[in-house]
LUMGU-973573 format. One record per atom (N, C-alpha, C): residue in three letters; x, y, z; atom name. Coordinates in steps of 0.05 Angstrom, whole numbers, plus 32768, in hexadecimal, padded with zeros to 4 digits. Atoms other than C-alpha are relative to their C-alpha. Layout:
REM LUMGU-973573
residuo east north up atomo
ALA X Y Z CA $
...
REM end
This chain:
REM LUMGU-973573
residuo east north up atomo
MET 800D 8008 8013 N $
MET 82F4 75E2 8249 CA $
MET 7FEB 7FFE 801C C $
LEU 800F 8009 7FF3 N $
LEU 82B1 75E5 8264 CA $
LEU 7FF4 7FE6 7FF9 C $
GLU 8006 8014 8006 N $
GLU 828A 75AB 826E CA $
GLU 7FE5 800C 7FFF C $
ARG 801F 7FF6 8007 N $
ARG 823F 75A6 824C CA $
ARG 7FFA 7FE6 7FFE C $
CYS 8011 801E 8006 N $
CYS 820C 756F 8241 CA $
CYS 8005 7FF0 7FEA C $
ALA 7FEC 800D 801A N $
ALA 8223 7537 821A CA $
ALA 7FF1 8002 7FE5 C $
TRP 800D 7FF9 801B N $
TRP 81EE 7547 81E0 CA $
TRP 800A 8017 7FE7 C $
VAL 7FF5 7FED 8013 N $
VAL 8215 7580 81CB CA $
VAL 8015 7FF9 7FEC C $
ASN 7FED 8005 8018 N $
ASN 8241 7578 818D CA $
ASN 8012 801B 8006 C $
LEU 7FEF 7FE8 7FFC N $
LEU 8277 75AE 8183 CA $
LEU 7FF8 8019 7FE6 C $
ASP 800C 7FEA 800D N $
ASP 8255 75D7 814F CA $
ASP 7FF8 8018 8013 C $
PRO 8006 7FE7 7FEA N $
PRO 8251 7621 816C CA $
PRO 7FE4 8002 8002 C $
ARG 8026 7FFA 7FF8 N $
ARG 8203 7624 8161 CA $
ARG 7FF6 7FEE 8014 C $
TYR 800B 8016 7FEF N $
TYR 81F5 75E4 8187 CA $
TYR 800F 800E 8026 C $
ILE 7FFC 7FF9 7FE0 N $
ILE 822A 75FF 81C6 CA $
ILE 7FEC 801C 7FFD C $
ASP 8015 7FEC 7FF0 N $
ASP 8204 763F 81BF CA $
ASP 7FE4 7FFE 8006 C $
TYR 8016 8009 7FFB N $
TYR 81C4 7626 81BE CA $
TYR 7FFB 7FEF 801B C $
HIS 7FF8 800C 7FDE N $
HIS 81D6 75F7 81FD CA $
HIS 8005 801B 8013 C $
ASP 7FF6 7FF5 7FE8 N $
ASP 81F7 7628 8223 CA $
ASP 7FEF 801E 8002 C $
HIS 800C 7FE8 7FFC N $
HIS 81C5 766A 8219 CA $
HIS 7FDF 7FFA 7FFD C $
GLU 801C 7FFD 800C N $
GLU 817E 764C 8202 CA $
GLU 7FF7 7FE9 8014 C $
TRP 800E 800D 8000 N $
TRP 8175 7608 820F CA $
TRP 7FFF 7FFE 8026 C $
GLY 8004 7FFC 7FE6 N $
GLY 815C 75FD 825D CA $
GLY 7FF4 8024 8007 C $
VAL 7FFC 7FE2 7FF9 N $
VAL 8151 764B 825D CA $
VAL 7FDC 8004 8005 C $
PRO 8021 7FF9 7FF9 N $
PRO 8106 765C 8279 CA $
PRO 7FF6 800E 7FEA C $
GLU 8009 7FE5 800D N $
GLU 80DD 7678 8241 CA $
GLU 7FE0 7FFE 8009 C $
TYR 8016 8002 7FF9 N $
TYR 80A0 768C 824F CA $
TYR 7FE2 800F 7FEA C $
ASP 8014 7FF3 800C N $
ASP 807D 76BB 821B CA $
ASP 7FF8 7FE9 7FEC C $
GLY 800E 8014 8019 N $
GLY 804B 7696 81E6 CA $
GLY 8008 7FFB 7FEC C $
LYS 7FE5 7FF7 801A N $
LYS 8068 76AA 81AF CA $
LYS 8012 7FF9 7FF3 C $
THR 7FE4 800C 8009 N $
THR 80A7 7694 81B3 CA $
THR 7FFE 7FDB 8007 C $
LEU 8003 801C 8000 N $
LEU 808F 7654 81D2 CA $
LEU 7FE8 7FEE 7FE9 C $
PHE 8009 800D 8017 N $
PHE 8061 7646 819A CA $
PHE 8010 7FFB 7FE7 C $
GLU 7FF1 7FFA 8019 N $
GLU 809B 764E 8168 CA $
GLU 800F 7FE6 8009 C $
LYS 7FFA 8013 7FEE N $
LYS 80BB 761D 819A CA $
LYS 7FF7 7FE8 7FFF C $
LEU 8015 801C 8008 N $
LEU 8089 75E8 8198 CA $
LEU 7FF9 7FF9 7FE4 C $
CYS 8007 8009 8022 N $
CYS 807D 75EB 8147 CA $
CYS 801B 7FF3 7FFC C $
LEU 7FEE 800E 8009 N $
LEU 80CC 75DB 8143 CA $
LEU 800B 7FEE 800A C $
ASP 7FFA 801A 7FF0 N $
ASP 80D3 75A8 8179 CA $
ASP 7FF0 7FEC 7FEE C $
GLY 8015 801E 8016 N $
GLY 8098 7584 814A CA $
GLY 8015 8002 7FEF C $
GLN 7FEE 8008 801D N $
GLN 80C7 758C 810F CA $
GLN 8013 7FF0 8001 C $
GLN 7FEE 800F 7FF9 N $
GLN 80F7 756B 8134 CA $
GLN 7FFA 7FDD 7FFF C $
ALA 8009 8021 7FFD N $
ALA 80CF 7524 8133 CA $
ALA 800A 7FF6 7FE5 C $
GLY 7FF3 800A 801A N $
GLY 80FA 74F3 8113 CA $
GLY 801F 800A 8000 C $
LEU 7FE6 7FEF 800B N $
LEU 8133 7525 810C CA $
LEU 800E 8003 801F C $
SER 7FF0 7FEF 7FEC N $
SER 816C 753E 8136 CA $
SER 7FFC 8019 800A C $
TRP 800D 7FE4 7FFB N $
TRP 815F 757E 8160 CA $
TRP 801C 800F 7FEE C $
PHE 7FF1 7FE9 800F N $
PHE 81A2 759A 813F CA $
PHE 7FFF 8003 7FDF C $
THR 8007 7FFC 801F N $
THR 8184 758C 80F3 CA $
THR 7FEA 8016 8000 C $
ILE 800B 7FE7 8002 N $
ILE 8151 75BE 8109 CA $
ILE 800A 8017 800C C $
LEU 7FEB 7FE8 7FF6 N $
LEU 817E 75EA 8131 CA $
LEU 8009 8013 7FF0 C $
CYS 7FF3 7FF2 8014 N $
CYS 81A1 75F9 80F4 CA $
CYS 7FE8 800D 7FE8 C $
LYS 8017 7FF6 8011 N $
LYS 8162 7608 80CE CA $
LYS 7FED 800E 8006 C $
ILE 8012 7FF2 7FFD N $
ILE 8143 7635 80F6 CA $
ILE 8000 801E 7FF4 C $
PRO 800A 7FED 8012 N $
PRO 814E 7671 80D0 CA $
PRO 7FF2 8001 7FE8 C $
ALA 8012 8006 8017 N $
ALA 8133 7653 809A CA $
ALA 7FE0 7FFD 8000 C $
TYR 8021 800A 7FFA N $
TYR 80F4 763D 80BE CA $
TYR 7FF7 801A 8006 C $
ARG 800C 7FEC 7FFA N $
ARG 80EA 7685 80D7 CA $
ARG 7FF8 800F 7FE7 C $
ALA 800B 7FF8 801B N $
ALA 80EC 769D 8093 CA $
ALA 7FF0 7FF7 7FF0 C $
ALA 8018 800C 800C N $
ALA 80BE 7667 8078 CA $
ALA 7FE7 800C 800B C $
PHE 8013 7FF8 7FF2 N $
PHE 8091 7677 80AE CA $
PHE 7FF4 8010 800B C $
ALA 800B 7FDD 7FF6 N $
ALA 8081 76C0 80B6 CA $
ALA 8013 8002 8015 C $
GLY 8000 7FFF 7FDE N $
GLY 80AE 76C0 80F6 CA $
GLY 7FF5 7FF3 800E C $
PHE 8017 8011 7FE6 N $
PHE 8084 7692 811A CA $
PHE 7FEE 8014 8002 C $
GLU 801A 7FED 7FF3 N $
GLU 804B 76C7 8118 CA $
GLU 7FEC 7FF0 7FFB C $
PRO 801B 800B 800C N $
PRO 800F 76A4 8124 CA $
PRO 7FE9 8004 7FEF C $
GLY 8016 7FEF 800A N $
GLY 7FDE 76D4 810B CA $
GLY 8004 7FFF 7FE4 C $
LEU 7FFD 8000 801A N $
LEU 8001 76D0 80C8 CA $
LEU 8006 7FE2 7FEF C $
ILE 8001 8024 8003 N $
ILE 800F 767E 80C9 CA $
ILE 7FEB 7FF9 7FF8 C $
ALA 8019 8011 7FFE N $
ALA 7FC6 7675 80D6 CA $
ALA 7FEC 8000 7FEA C $
ARG 800A 7FF7 801D N $
ARG 7FB4 7697 8092 CA $
ARG 800E 7FEA 7FE3 C $
PHE 7FF4 800D 8007 N $
PHE 7FE1 7666 806E CA $
PHE 7FF3 7FE8 7FF0 C $
ASP 8011 8015 800E N $
ASP 7FC3 763A 8037 CA $
ASP 800E 7FEF 7FF2 C $
GLU 7FEC 8019 800B N $
GLU 7FD6 7602 800B CA $
GLU 8010 800E 7FE8 C $
ARG 7FEF 7FF1 800F N $
ARG 7FF7 7637 7FD7 CA $
ARG 801C 7FF9 8015 C $
ASP 7FE7 7FFE 7FE9 N $
ASP 8027 7640 8017 CA $
ASP 800B 7FE4 8001 C $
VAL 7FF8 801A 8002 N $
VAL 802E 75F2 801E CA $
VAL 8010 7FF8 7FED C $
ALA 7FEC 8007 8018 N $
ALA 8045 75ED 7FDD CA $
ALA 801E 800E 7FFF C $
ARG 7FEA 7FEC 8005 N $
ARG 806F 7624 7FE2 CA $
ARG 8015 7FF4 8012 C $
LEU 7FF4 8001 7FE7 N $
LEU 808B 760B 8025 CA $
LEU 800D 7FE0 7FF4 C $
MET 7FF1 8019 8004 N $
MET 8097 75BF 8007 CA $
MET 8013 8003 7FED C $
GLN 7FF2 8001 8010 N $
GLN 80C5 75DD 7FD9 CA $
GLN 801A 8010 800F C $
ASP 7FE8 7FF0 7FF2 N $
ASP 80F1 7600 800A CA $
ASP 8015 7FF1 800F C $
SER 7FF3 8010 7FF3 N $
SER 812E 75DF 8015 CA $
SER 800D 8008 8019 C $
GLY 7FF8 7FF8 7FEB N $
GLY 813C 7606 804F CA $
GLY 7FF5 7FF6 8016 C $
ILE 8007 8012 7FF3 N $
ILE 8112 75DD 8077 CA $
ILE 7FF6 7FE7 7FFD C $
VAL 8003 801A 8006 N $
VAL 80F9 7597 8083 CA $
VAL 7FE6 8004 7FED C $
ARG 801B 7FFB 8013 N $
ARG 80C9 7591 804E CA $
ARG 7FED 7FE7 8001 C $
ASN 800F 800E 7FF4 N $
ASN 8097 7561 806D CA $
ASN 7FE9 8004 7FF8 C $
ARG 8022 7FF7 7FFD N $
ARG 8049 756F 805B CA $
ARG 7FF6 8007 8013 C $
LEU 8008 7FFC 7FE5 N $
LEU 8038 7561 809A CA $
LEU 8005 800C 8017 C $
LYS 7FF4 7FF4 7FEC N $
LYS 8066 757E 80BE CA $
LYS 7FFB 801E 7FF8 C $
ILE 8012 7FE4 8005 N $
ILE 8057 75C1 8099 CA $
ILE 7FE4 8004 8006 C $
GLN 801E 7FFC 7FFD N $
GLN 800C 75B9 80A0 CA $
GLN 8000 8003 8017 C $
SER 8008 8005 7FE2 N $
SER 8017 75AE 80EA CA $
SER 800C 8022 800F C $
VAL 7FF9 7FE5 7FF0 N $
VAL 8039 75F6 80FA CA $
VAL 7FE3 8010 7FF2 C $
ILE 801B 7FE7 8001 N $
ILE 7FFD 761A 80D3 CA $
ILE 7FEB 7FF6 800F C $
ASN 801A 8010 7FE8 N $
ASN 7FC7 75E8 80FB CA $
ASN 8006 800E 8019 C $
ASN 7FFF 7FF5 7FE1 N $
ASN 7FEC 75F9 813E CA $
ASN 8002 801B 7FFC C $
ALA 8001 7FE2 8005 N $
ALA 7FF0 7646 8129 CA $
ALA 7FE0 8009 8006 C $
ARG 8018 7FF7 7FFE N $
ARG 7F9C 7645 8124 CA $
ARG 7FFB 7FF1 8018 C $
VAL 8009 8007 7FE5 N $
VAL 7F95 761C 8163 CA $
VAL 8011 8016 800E C $
TYR 7FF0 7FF0 7FE7 N $
TYR 7FCB 764D 818A CA $
TYR 7FEA 801B 7FFC C $
LEU 8010 7FE1 8004 N $
LEU 7FA2 768A 816A CA $
LEU 7FDC 7FF8 8014 C $
ALA 801A 8009 7FF2 N $
ALA 7F62 7661 8185 CA $
ALA 7FF9 8004 801F C $
MET 7FF9 8001 7FE2 N $
MET 7F79 765C 81CC CA $
MET 7FFE 8020 8003 C $
GLU 7FFF 7FEE 7FFB N $
GLU 7F91 76A0 81C9 CA $
GLU 7FE0 8013 7FFF C $
GLU 8015 7FF2 8002 N $
GLU 7F46 76B7 81B4 CA $
GLU 7FEA 7FF6 8018 C $
ASP 8014 800A 7FE5 N $
ASP 7F28 768F 81F1 CA $
ASP 8010 8010 801B C $
GLY 7FF5 7FED 7FE7 N $
GLY 7F59 76C0 821F CA $
GLY 800E 7FEE 8005 C $
ILE 7FEC 800F 7FF5 N $
ILE 7F89 7689 822A CA $
ILE 8015 8003 7FFA C $
ASP 7FE1 7FF6 8006 N $
ASP 7FD0 769E 8234 CA $
ASP 8011 7FEA 7FF7 C $
PHE 7FF8 801A 8003 N $
PHE 7FFA 7667 820F CA $
PHE 8017 7FFC 8016 C $
GLY 7FF1 800A 7FF6 N $
GLY 8035 766D 8233 CA $
GLY 7FFE 7FFC 801B C $
THR 8006 800B 7FED N $
THR 8016 766E 827B CA $
THR 7FF0 7FDD 7FFE C $
TRP 8016 801D 7FFD N $
TRP 7FE8 7634 826A CA $
TRP 8017 7FE7 7FF7 C $
LEU 7FE8 8010 8004 N $
LEU 802B 760F 824E CA $
LEU 800A 7FF9 801B C $
TRP 7FEE 8007 7FE2 N $
TRP 804F 761A 8292 CA $
TRP 7FF3 7FFC 8012 C $
ASP 8006 8010 7FF0 N $
ASP 801A 75FE 82B2 CA $
ASP 8003 7FEA 8005 C $
PHE 7FF8 8021 8003 N $
PHE 802E 75B9 82A6 CA $
PHE 8017 7FFE 800F C $
VAL 7FE7 8001 7FEB N $
VAL 8070 75C6 82D3 CA $
VAL 7FF2 8013 8012 C $
GLY 8006 7FE9 7FEF N $
GLY 8043 75F6 8302 CA $
GLY 800F 8016 8004 C $
GLY 7FF4 7FE3 8003 N $
GLY 8061 7637 82ED CA $
GLY 8018 8005 7FFF C $
GLU 7FE4 8003 7FF4 N $
GLU 80A6 7627 8303 CA $
GLU 800B 7FED 7FFA C $
PRO 7FEE 8019 800E N $
PRO 80E3 7600 82E0 CA $
PRO 8009 7FEB 8013 C $
VAL 7FF0 8010 7FEB N $
VAL 80F5 75C3 82F8 CA $
VAL 8018 7FF3 7FFC C $
VAL 7FE3 8007 8004 N $
VAL 8136 75B2 8305 CA $
VAL 8003 7FE8 8005 C $
ASN 7FF3 801D 7FF6 N $
ASN 8152 756E 82FE CA $
ASN 801C 7FFC 800B C $
ARG 7FDF 8002 7FFB N $
ARG 8194 7554 8318 CA $
ARG 800A 7FE3 7FFA C $
TRP 7FF8 801C 8005 N $
TRP 81A9 7520 82EA CA $
TRP 8016 8004 7FFF C $
SER 7FDB 8008 7FFF N $
SER 81F4 7502 82E9 CA $
SER 8005 7FFC 7FE4 C $
CYS 8001 8012 8018 N $
CYS 81EB 74DD 82AB CA $
CYS 7FEB 8004 7FED C $
PRO 801C 7FFD 8014 N $
PRO 81C0 74E6 8268 CA $
PRO 7FFA 7FE8 7FFD C $
GLU 8011 800F 7FFC N $
GLU 81AD 74A3 8274 CA $
GLU 7FE5 7FFF 8019 C $
GLN 8014 7FFB 7FEC N $
GLN 8182 74BB 82AB CA $
GLN 7FE6 8016 7FFB C $
VAL 8010 7FE8 8006 N $
VAL 8160 74F5 8287 CA $
VAL 7FEB 7FF0 7FF5 C $
PRO 801C 8010 800E N $
PRO 8117 74DD 8270 CA $
PRO 7FFB 800B 7FDA C $
ILE 8008 7FED 8013 N $
ILE 80FB 74EA 822F CA $
ILE 7FE0 8008 7FFF C $
THR 8026 7FF5 7FF9 N $
THR 80AD 74F2 8249 CA $
THR 8007 7FF4 801E C $
THR 8002 7FFF 7FDC N $
THR 8098 74FF 828E CA $
THR 7FE4 8003 8002 C $
PRO 801C 8000 7FF9 N $
PRO 804E 7501 82AA CA $
PRO 8000 801B 7FF5 C $
ALA 8008 7FE0 800D N $
ALA 804B 7550 829C CA $
ALA 800B 8000 7FE0 C $
SER 8006 8004 801D N $
SER 8065 7541 8252 CA $
SER 7FEB 7FF6 7FF5 C $
ASP 801B 800B 8007 N $
ASP 802D 7511 824B CA $
ASP 7FEA 800C 8004 C $
ALA 8019 7FEA 7FF3 N $
ALA 7FFD 7541 826F CA $
ALA 8004 801D 7FE3 C $
MET 7FFC 7FEC 800E N $
MET 801D 7577 823B CA $
MET 7FEC 7FFB 7FEB C $
ALA 8004 800C 801F N $
ALA 8013 754E 81FE CA $
ALA 7FE3 7FF6 7FFE C $
LYS 8027 8006 8004 N $
LYS 7FC9 7533 820F CA $
LYS 7FF9 8021 7FF8 C $
ALA 800F 7FE8 7FFB N $
ALA 7FAC 757B 821F CA $
ALA 8004 800F 7FE4 C $
LEU 7FFF 7FF3 800E N $
LEU 7FD4 759C 81E4 CA $
LEU 7FF1 7FF0 7FD9 C $
LYS 800F 800E 801B N $
LYS 7FBA 7561 81B0 CA $
LYS 7FE1 800B 8002 C $
GLN 801B 7FFE 7FF6 N $
GLN 7F6F 756B 81D9 CA $
GLN 7FFF 801D 7FF1 C $
ARG 8007 7FE6 800C N $
ARG 7F76 75B8 81BA CA $
ARG 8002 7FF8 7FE8 C $
GLY 7FFD 7FFC 8025 N $
GLY 7F84 75A1 8170 CA $
GLY 8020 8005 7FF9 C $
PHE 7FDE 7FF4 8009 N $
PHE 7FD7 75AF 8176 CA $
PHE 800C 7FE2 7FEE C $
SER 7FF1 8014 800A N $
SER 7FFD 757B 814A CA $
SER 801F 7FFD 8005 C $
PHE 7FE2 8008 7FFF N $
PHE 8041 755C 814B CA $
PHE 8009 800A 8022 C $
VAL 7FF4 7FF7 7FE0 N $
VAL 8041 7566 819B CA $
VAL 8003 7FE9 800F C $
GLY 7FFA 8017 7FE8 N $
GLY 804D 751B 81B8 CA $
GLY 8004 8007 8019 C $
SER 7FF6 8002 7FEE N $
SER 8063 750D 81F8 CA $
SER 8023 8009 7FFE C $
THR 7FDF 7FFF 8003 N $
THR 80AD 750B 81E4 CA $
THR 8007 801E 7FF7 C $
THR 7FF6 7FE6 800C N $
THR 80AC 754B 81B9 CA $
THR 7FF6 8016 8012 C $
CYS 8009 7FE6 7FE2 N $
CYS 8086 7572 81F6 CA $
CYS 8017 8000 8013 C $
TYR 7FEB 7FF8 7FE3 N $
TYR 80C0 755D 822B CA $
TYR 801C 800E 7FEF C $
ALA 7FE3 7FF7 800B N $
ALA 80F8 756E 81F5 CA $
ALA 7FF8 801F 7FFF C $
PHE 8002 7FE4 7FFF N $
PHE 80CD 75B0 81F1 CA $
PHE 8003 800D 801C C $
MET 8001 7FF3 7FE1 N $
MET 80C5 75BB 823A CA $
MET 8028 8008 8005 C $
GLN 7FE8 7FFE 7FF4 N $
GLN 810F 75AC 8242 CA $
GLN 8011 801C 7FEE C $
ALA 7FF6 7FE8 800D N $
ALA 8126 75E2 8209 CA $
ALA 7FF0 8016 8008 C $
THR 800C 7FE4 7FF8 N $
THR 80F7 7613 8226 CA $
THR 8005 8009 8017 C $
GLY 7FFF 7FFD 7FE7 N $
GLY 810A 760B 826E CA $
GLY 7FF0 7FFA 8017 C $
MET 8015 8004 7FEA N $
MET 80D4 75F5 8289 CA $
MET 8004 7FE1 8015 C $
VAL 7FF4 801A 7FEF N $
VAL 80F8 75B3 829F CA $
VAL 8028 8007 7FFC C $
ASN 7FDE 7FFB 8000 N $
ASN 8149 75BF 82AE CA $
ASN 800B 7FEB 8004 C $
ASP 7FF3 801F 8000 N $
ASP 816A 757E 8296 CA $
ASP 801E 8001 7FF7 C $
HIS 7FDF 7FFE 7FFF N $
HIS 81B3 759D 8294 CA $
HIS 8008 7FE7 8016 C $
LEU 7FF7 8016 7FDD N $
LEU 81DB 755E 82B7 CA $
LEU 8013 8016 800D C $
LEU 7FEF 7FF2 7FE0 N $
LEU 81FC 7573 82FD CA $
LEU 8019 800C 7FF4 C $
GLY 7FE0 7FFE 800F N $
GLY 8245 7574 82D5 CA $
GLY 7FFD 8019 7FE7 C $
CYS 7FFB 7FE9 8019 N $
CYS 822A 75A9 82A0 CA $
CYS 8000 8018 800C C $
HIS 7FFE 7FDC 7FEF N $
HIS 8242 75F9 82AF CA $
HIS 7FE8 800A 8004 C $
CYS 8018 7FEF 8008 N $
CYS 81FA 7606 8295 CA $
CYS 7FEB 7FF4 801F C $
HIS 8013 8009 7FDE N $
HIS 81DC 75DD 82DB CA $
HIS 7FF7 8018 800B C $
PRO 800F 7FE7 7FF2 N $
PRO 81B5 760B 8306 CA $
PRO 8014 8002 8019 C $
ASP 7FF1 8003 7FEF N $
ASP 81E1 75F6 8338 CA $
ASP 801F 800D 8004 C $
ASN 7FE5 7FEE 8007 N $
ASN 8220 760C 8312 CA $
ASN 7FFD 801A 8006 C $
VAL 8002 7FE4 8005 N $
VAL 8203 7652 8301 CA $
VAL 8017 8008 7FF3 C $
ASN 7FF3 7FF3 8018 N $
ASN 8237 7656 82C6 CA $
ASN 7FFD 8006 7FE7 C $
CYS 8003 7FF5 801F N $
CYS 8215 765D 828C CA $
CYS 7FF8 801E 7FFE C $
REM end
């Protein structure tokens, strides 16, 4: 049996996420926008809760197309508050709409969202070599800086802990444990 990071449960969706998505570098701005919004939805919840709801989130939020989400209004918020497939938290719903507008404003200013985010790790994945889960931080100076910069731009639900989880999920930081078959030193993923 393959060894995986300690946080993975036995659900096939979680195993697939761990083995094929978490820690894999993602550079596309729109995909990073979706992942940042989903990590914001996790605040106060387990990632597995959000992972199971991703299809419903994509349906509810127009495939995370920022140009479409930015046009959502209070009627859309009311509709989404009735959608049992997503987390029905008004502030979290409004944050996705707000974040789409901020994303588009950055795009209008000629800022490539993916490049801008990756600059917080120097454009290359940070590969850590942790041997046990207790060594893995929940924030770093890079996640602190990313959270501060995102907030200054107007993004919401982007605290340092959320940003670090986002950095791990998108491969900006690779925190697979040394014993995990997905750690780059093992190259079995």
